[in-house]
C-alpha positions as a Markdown table, in Angstrom:
| # | Residue | x | y | z |
|---|---|---|---|---|
| 1 | Met | -0.1 | 0.0 | 0.0 |
| 2 | Arg | 1.5 | 3.3 | -1.1 |
| 3 | Lys | 1.7 | 6.3 | 1.2 |
| 4 | Pro | 1.8 | 10.0 | 0.5 |
| 5 | Thr | 5.4 | 10.1 | 1.6 |
| 6 | Asp | 6.3 | 7.8 | -1.4 |
| 7 | Pro | 7.8 | 9.4 | -4.5 |
| 8 | Cys | 5.7 | 9.9 | -7.5 |
| 9 | Leu | 5.9 | 7.0 | -9.8 |
| 10 | Leu | 6.3 | 9.1 | -12.9 |
| 11 | Cys | 8.7 | 11.9 | -12.1 |
| 12 | Leu | 10.4 | 10.0 | -9.1 |
| 13 | Ile | 11.0 | 13.4 | -7.6 |
| 14 | Asn | 8.0 | 14.9 | -5.9 |
| 15 | Leu | 5.9 | 13.2 | -3.3 |
| 16 | Ala | 3.0 | 11.2 | -4.6 |
| 17 | Thr | 0.3 | 13.1 | -2.7 |
| 18 | Lys | -2.4 | 13.1 | -5.2 |
| 19 | Thr | -5.5 | 10.9 | -4.2 |
| 20 | Lys | -8.0 | 9.4 | -6.5 |
| 21 | Ser | -6.1 | 9.4 | -9.7 |
| 22 | His | -8.0 | 7.7 | -12.3 |
| 23 | Ile | -6.0 | 4.8 | -13.8 |
| 24 | Tyr | -8.2 | 4.8 | -17.1 |
| 25 | Pro | -9.0 | 8.4 | -18.0 |
| 26 | Lys | -12.5 | 9.2 | -16.7 |
| 27 | Phe | -13.8 | 10.8 | -19.9 |
| 28 | Ile | -13.6 | 7.5 | -21.7 |
| 29 | Ser | -14.2 | 5.0 | -19.0 |
| 30 | Thr | -17.4 | 5.8 | -17.3 |
| 31 | Asn | -20.1 | 5.9 | -20.1 |
| 32 | Phe | -21.0 | 2.2 | -19.2 |
| 33 | Leu | -22.1 | 3.3 | -15.8 |
| 34 | Gly | -25.2 | 5.1 | -17.3 |
| 35 | Pro | -26.1 | 8.8 | -18.2 |
| 36 | Lys | -25.0 | 11.5 | -16.0 |
| 37 | Gly | -27.8 | 12.6 | -13.6 |
| 38 | Thr | -28.9 | 9.0 | -13.1 |
| 39 | Pro | -28.0 | 6.5 | -10.3 |
| 40 | Arg | -24.7 | 5.5 | -12.2 |
| 41 | Arg | -23.3 | 2.0 | -11.3 |
| 42 | Gly | -21.7 | -0.9 | -12.9 |
| 43 | Phe | -20.5 | -4.3 | -11.6 |
| 44 | Ser | -17.0 | -5.6 | -11.0 |
| 45 | Leu | -16.6 | -9.3 | -12.1 |
| 46 | Ser | -13.6 | -11.5 | -11.3 |
| 47 | Ser | -12.9 | -15.2 | -11.2 |
| 48 | Glu | -12.2 | -14.9 | -7.5 |
| 49 | Thr | -15.6 | -13.2 | -6.5 |
| 50 | Gln | -17.5 | -15.5 | -8.7 |
| 51 | Ser | -15.9 | -18.7 | -7.5 |
| 52 | Arg | -16.9 | -17.8 | -3.9 |
| 53 | Gln | -20.6 | -17.1 | -5.0 |
| 54 | Lys | -20.3 | -13.5 | -3.9 |
| 55 | Pro | -22.6 | -10.9 | -5.5 |
| 56 | Pro | -20.7 | -8.8 | -8.0 |
| 57 | Glu | -19.2 | -5.6 | -6.4 |
| 58 | Val | -21.2 | -2.5 | -7.4 |
| 59 | Ile | -19.0 | 0.3 | -8.7 |
| 60 | Gln | -19.9 | 4.0 | -9.4 |
| 61 | Asp | -16.6 | 5.2 | -11.1 |
| 62 | Ser | -13.7 | 3.8 | -13.0 |
| 63 | Pro | -10.7 | 2.5 | -10.9 |
| 64 | Lys | -8.9 | 5.3 | -8.9 |
| 65 | Glu | -5.8 | 5.0 | -6.8 |
| 66 | Asp | -4.1 | 7.1 | -4.2 |
| 67 | Tyr | -0.5 | 8.1 | -3.8 |
| 68 | Ile | 0.9 | 7.2 | -7.3 |
| 69 | Leu | 1.3 | 10.6 | -8.7 |
| 70 | Cys | 2.2 | 14.0 | -7.6 |
| 71 | Glu | 0.0 | 17.1 | -8.3 |
| 72 | Glu | 2.3 | 18.1 | -11.3 |
| 73 | Cys | 2.2 | 14.8 | -13.0 |
| 74 | Glu | -1.6 | 14.5 | -12.5 |
| 75 | Ala | -1.9 | 18.0 | -14.1 |
| 76 | Phe | 0.3 | 16.8 | -17.0 |
| 77 | Phe | -2.0 | 13.8 | -17.7 |
| 78 | Ser | -5.0 | 16.3 | -17.5 |
| 79 | Val | -3.4 | 18.2 | -20.2 |
| 80 | Leu | -3.1 | 15.1 | -22.4 |
| 81 | Glu | -6.6 | 14.1 | -21.8 |
| 82 | Gly | -8.0 | 17.6 | -22.3 |
| 83 | Ile | -6.4 | 17.5 | -25.9 |
| 84 | Ala | -7.2 | 13.8 | -26.6 |
| 85 | Ser | -10.9 | 14.2 | -25.5 |
| 86 | Asp | -11.8 | 16.2 | -28.6 |
| 87 | Val | -10.8 | 13.2 | -30.7 |
| 88 | Phe | -12.3 | 10.5 | -28.9 |
| 89 | Ala | -15.6 | 12.3 | -27.9 |
| 90 | Asn | -16.2 | 14.1 | -31.2 |
| 91 | Trp | -14.9 | 11.7 | -33.9 |
| 92 | Arg | -18.3 | 11.2 | -35.3 |
| 93 | Thr | -19.1 | 14.8 | -35.6 |
| 94 | Lys | -15.8 | 15.3 | -37.3 |
| 95 | Val | -16.5 | 12.6 | -39.8 |
| 96 | Ala | -19.9 | 14.2 | -40.5 |
| 97 | Ser | -18.2 | 17.6 | -41.1 |
| 98 | Gly | -15.6 | 16.1 | -43.4 |
| 99 | Glu | -12.8 | 16.9 | -40.9 |
| 100 | Tyr | -12.1 | 13.1 | -40.4 |
| 101 | Ile | -12.4 | 10.6 | -43.2 |
| 102 | Gln | -14.3 | 7.4 | -42.7 |
| 103 | Lys | -13.6 | 4.5 | -45.2 |
| 104 | Ser | -15.3 | 1.1 | -45.5 |
| 105 | Ile | -12.7 | -1.8 | -45.3 |
| 106 | Ile | -14.9 | -4.8 | -45.0 |
| 107 | Asp | -18.6 | -5.3 | -44.2 |
| 108 | Asp | -18.1 | -5.0 | -40.4 |
| 109 | Met | -15.2 | -2.7 | -40.2 |
| 110 | Asp | -14.4 | 1.0 | -41.2 |
| 111 | Ile | -11.3 | 3.0 | -40.7 |
| 112 | Val | -11.3 | 6.7 | -39.5 |
| 113 | Glu | -8.4 | 8.8 | -40.5 |
| 114 | Cys | -8.1 | 11.6 | -37.8 |
| 115 | Asn | -6.3 | 14.0 | -40.1 |
| 116 | Ser | -6.5 | 17.1 | -37.9 |
| 117 | Ala | -5.8 | 15.5 | -34.7 |
| 118 | Asp | -2.5 | 16.3 | -32.6 |
| 119 | Lys | -0.9 | 13.0 | -33.5 |
| 120 | Arg | 1.8 | 13.1 | -31.0 |
| 121 | Thr | -0.5 | 14.0 | -28.2 |
| 122 | Ile | -2.8 | 11.1 | -29.1 |
| 123 | His | 0.2 | 8.7 | -29.1 |
| 124 | Leu | 1.3 | 10.1 | -25.7 |
| 125 | Phe | -2.2 | 9.7 | -24.4 |
| 126 | Val | -2.3 | 6.0 | -25.3 |
| 127 | Tyr | 1.1 | 5.4 | -23.8 |
| 128 | Ser | 0.0 | 7.2 | -20.5 |
| 129 | Ile | -2.9 | 4.8 | -20.1 |
| 130 | Phe | -0.7 | 1.7 | -20.5 |
| 131 | Trp | 1.9 | 3.1 | -18.1 |
| 132 | Arg | -0.7 | 3.9 | -15.5 |
| 133 | Val | -2.1 | 0.4 | -15.7 |
| 134 | Ser | 1.3 | -1.1 | -15.5 |
| 135 | Val | 2.2 | 0.7 | -12.3 |
| 136 | Ser | -1.2 | 0.4 | -10.6 |
| 137 | Glu | -1.6 | -2.0 | -7.6 |
| 138 | Ile | -5.5 | -2.3 | -8.3 |
| 139 | Glu | -6.6 | -6.0 | -8.7 |
| 140 | Leu | -8.1 | -5.4 | -12.0 |
| 141 | Phe | -4.7 | -4.6 | -13.5 |
| 142 | Glu | -2.6 | -7.2 | -11.6 |
| 143 | Asn | -2.0 | -9.2 | -14.8 |
| 144 | Ala | -1.5 | -6.3 | -17.2 |
| 145 | Arg | 2.1 | -5.4 | -16.6 |
| 146 | Leu | 4.4 | -4.0 | -19.1 |
| 147 | Glu | 7.9 | -5.6 | -19.4 |
| 148 | Lys | 9.9 | -3.4 | -17.0 |
| 149 | Gly | 12.3 | -1.9 | -19.5 |
| 150 | Phe | 9.3 | -1.0 | -21.8 |
| 151 | Glu | 7.5 | 0.5 | -18.8 |
| 152 | Glu | 10.6 | 2.7 | -18.1 |
| 153 | Glu | 10.9 | 3.8 | -21.8 |
| 154 | Leu | 7.3 | 4.9 | -21.6 |
| 155 | Arg | 8.0 | 6.9 | -18.3 |
| 156 | Leu | 11.0 | 8.6 | -19.7 |
| 157 | Leu | 9.1 | 9.6 | -22.9 |
| 158 | Leu | 6.2 | 11.0 | -20.9 |
| 159 | Met | 8.7 | 12.9 | -18.7 |
| 160 | Ala | 10.2 | 14.4 | -21.7 |
| 161 | Tyr | 6.9 | 16.4 | -22.3 |
| 162 | Arg | 5.7 | 16.7 | -18.6 |
| 163 | Tyr | 4.3 | 20.2 | -18.2 |
| 164 | Ser | 1.3 | 21.0 | -16.1 |
| 165 | Lys | 0.1 | 23.9 | -18.4 |
| 166 | Arg | -1.0 | 23.3 | -22.0 |
| 167 | Ile | 1.0 | 26.2 | -23.5 |
| 168 | Asp | 4.1 | 24.9 | -22.0 |
| 169 | Tyr | 3.4 | 21.4 | -23.1 |
| 170 | Ser | 2.6 | 22.5 | -26.7 |
| 171 | Thr | 5.8 | 24.5 | -26.8 |
| 172 | Ser | 8.0 | 21.5 | -25.6 |
| 173 | Leu | 6.2 | 19.3 | -28.2 |
| 174 | Glu | 7.2 | 21.7 | -31.1 |
| 175 | Ala | 10.8 | 22.1 | -29.8 |
| 176 | Ala | 11.4 | 18.2 | -29.7 |
| 177 | Pro | 12.0 | 16.8 | -33.3 |
| 178 | Asn | 13.0 | 13.4 | -32.0 |
| 179 | Phe | 9.8 | 12.0 | -30.7 |
| 180 | Arg | 10.0 | 8.4 | -29.5 |
| 181 | Phe | 7.2 | 6.4 | -31.3 |
| 182 | Phe | 5.6 | 3.1 | -30.3 |
| 183 | Pro | 3.0 | 1.5 | -32.6 |
| 184 | Asn | -0.5 | 1.3 | -31.4 |
| 185 | Thr | -4.0 | 0.4 | -32.5 |
| 186 | Ile | -7.2 | 2.2 | -31.4 |
| 187 | Leu | -10.6 | 0.4 | -31.8 |
| 188 | Thr | -14.2 | 1.5 | -31.4 |
| 189 | Ala | -17.7 | 0.8 | -32.7 |
| 190 | Lys | -20.0 | 2.6 | -35.0 |
| 191 | Ser | -22.7 | 2.5 | -32.4 |
| 192 | Phe | -23.6 | 0.4 | -29.5 |
| 193 | Lys | -26.9 | -1.3 | -29.0 |
| 194 | Asp | -26.6 | -0.9 | -25.3 |
| 195 | Glu | -24.1 | 1.6 | -24.0 |
| 196 | Thr | -24.1 | 0.2 | -20.5 |
| 197 | Ala | -23.2 | -3.3 | -21.7 |
| 198 | Asn | -19.5 | -2.5 | -22.3 |
| 199 | Leu | -16.7 | -3.2 | -19.8 |
| 200 | Leu | -13.3 | -2.3 | -18.4 |
| 201 | Phe | -10.9 | -5.2 | -19.1 |
| 202 | Ala | -7.1 | -5.6 | -18.8 |
| 203 | Pro | -6.1 | -9.0 | -20.2 |
| 204 | Phe | -2.8 | -10.7 | -19.7 |
| 205 | Ser | -1.1 | -10.1 | -22.9 |
| 206 | Ser | 2.2 | -8.8 | -24.2 |
| 207 | Asn | 2.5 | -8.9 | -27.9 |
| 208 | Pro | 0.5 | -6.7 | -28.2 |
| 209 | Tyr | -0.4 | -5.3 | -24.9 |
| 210 | Cys | -4.1 | -4.8 | -24.8 |
| 211 | Leu | -6.7 | -2.7 | -22.9 |
| 212 | Val | -10.5 | -2.4 | -23.1 |
| 213 | Val | -11.8 | 1.0 | -21.9 |
| 214 | Asp | -15.6 | 1.2 | -22.1 |
| 215 | Arg | -16.3 | 2.2 | -25.9 |
| 216 | Phe | -12.6 | 1.9 | -26.9 |
| 217 | Ala | -9.8 | -0.7 | -26.9 |
| 218 | Phe | -6.2 | -0.2 | -27.4 |
| 219 | Met | -3.2 | -2.3 | -28.4 |
| 220 | Leu | 0.4 | -1.3 | -27.9 |
| 221 | Tyr | 3.6 | -2.7 | -29.5 |
| 222 | Arg | 7.2 | -2.2 | -28.7 |
| 223 | Val | 8.4 | -2.1 | -32.3 |
| 224 | Pro | 6.7 | -2.2 | -35.7 |
| 225 | Thr | 7.8 | -5.7 | -36.5 |
| 226 | Asp | 5.6 | -7.0 | -33.4 |
| 227 | Met | 2.6 | -6.3 | -35.8 |
| 228 | Lys | 2.6 | -9.7 | -37.3 |
| 229 | Val | -0.7 | -9.5 | -39.2 |
| 230 | Asp | -0.5 | -7.1 | -42.3 |
| 231 | Phe | -4.2 | -6.4 | -42.1 |
| 232 | Ile | -3.8 | -5.1 | -38.5 |
| 233 | Arg | -0.7 | -3.1 | -39.4 |
| 234 | Asn | -2.3 | -1.4 | -42.2 |
| 235 | Leu | -5.2 | -0.3 | -40.0 |
| 236 | Ser | -3.1 | 0.9 | -37.1 |
| 237 | Asn | -0.8 | 3.7 | -36.1 |
| 238 | Asn | 2.6 | 2.3 | -37.3 |
| 239 | Ala | 4.2 | 5.6 | -38.0 |
| 240 | Leu | 4.5 | 8.9 | -36.0 |
| 241 | Asn | 2.1 | 10.8 | -38.3 |
| 242 | Asp | -0.6 | 8.2 | -38.3 |
| 243 | Cys | -3.8 | 8.8 | -36.2 |
| 244 | Arg | -6.5 | 6.4 | -37.2 |
| 245 | Met | -9.2 | 4.2 | -35.5 |
| 246 | Met | -10.6 | 0.9 | -36.6 |
| 247 | Val | -14.4 | 1.1 | -36.4 |
| 248 | Phe | -16.3 | -2.1 | -35.8 |
| 249 | Ser | -19.9 | -2.8 | -36.4 |
| 250 | Glu | -22.0 | -3.3 | -33.3 |
| 251 | Gln | -22.1 | -7.1 | -33.7 |
| 252 | Leu | -18.4 | -7.3 | -34.3 |
| 253 | Trp | -17.7 | -5.2 | -31.3 |
| 254 | His | -19.9 | -7.3 | -29.1 |
| 255 | Asp | -18.4 | -10.6 | -30.4 |
| 256 | Thr | -14.8 | -9.7 | -30.2 |
| 257 | Ile | -14.5 | -7.1 | -27.5 |
| 258 | Val | -17.5 | -7.7 | -25.0 |
| 259 | Lys | -18.3 | -11.4 | -25.4 |
| 260 | Arg | -14.7 | -12.8 | -25.5 |
| 261 | Pro | -13.8 | -11.5 | -22.0 |
| 262 | Leu | -16.9 | -12.9 | -20.6 |
| 263 | Glu | -16.3 | -16.3 | -22.1 |
| 264 | Leu | -12.7 | -16.2 | -20.7 |
| 265 | Leu | -14.1 | -15.6 | -17.3 |
| 266 | Ala | -16.7 | -18.3 | -17.5 |
| 267 | Lys | -13.9 | -20.7 | -18.8 |
| 268 | Lys | -11.8 | -19.8 | -15.7 |
| 269 | Leu | -14.7 | -20.5 | -13.4 |
| 270 | Gly | -15.3 | -23.8 | -14.9 |
| 271 | Lys | -11.7 | -24.9 | -14.4 |
| 272 | Gln | -11.9 | -23.7 | -10.9 |
| 273 | Ala | -15.1 | -25.5 | -10.2 |
| 274 | Lys | -13.5 | -28.8 | -11.4 |
| 275 | Ser | -10.3 | -28.4 | -9.2 |
């Protein structure tokens, strides 16, 4: 259990006095709890709680943790989220206006080119989520650990642009020509039959590392050659100036993103019941 006298896990300098830091950014991780102004709640499911036949834990927010960040590093993540939120919250509106381009790839999948997005900030935003998950001590993330060397590479990259004010952050980004890039994939759906049926999921995986955050899913690779499937590579962010999303149909999203984790949980419960 971390304490406020421990060093911040990002800067390693200031004390980690910040409480209730969201591991998954709040603006993309709470829609499954229901509309604002209603009794918002979701359920936490795990193999441990289910094997003991306990009722699922009721949750009213996405996971938060105390004493992992200082106030300055928390403010830096808020800067990233403030810029990234425009892309993730408004991509449909931007497609409709022609600012972003949406193309059909196959029957159940489109690609959205976020041409006007601040591409380096979107990459840093994705890296920040994986880094936070990796350093978290919350049970949901216990199997979602980055390899230590990779975790440190992400920390150093984030620290290179760590400013608590947007104007200072933007200036630092413009002044740094050698941006360290790691390939990543962003997935979402065209629409959702039931927007409260999504989930937060952090599977054990390393090539790629994967996270599911309500209406979005992310994959992160250490090097471009880790993208073994050409189809995925062509629809992912495999170069610094890429900023695209794979957009699934409702059914494909349900079958691959929602249904699969629940099947894995059921399978694990079955094995535990037999043991």
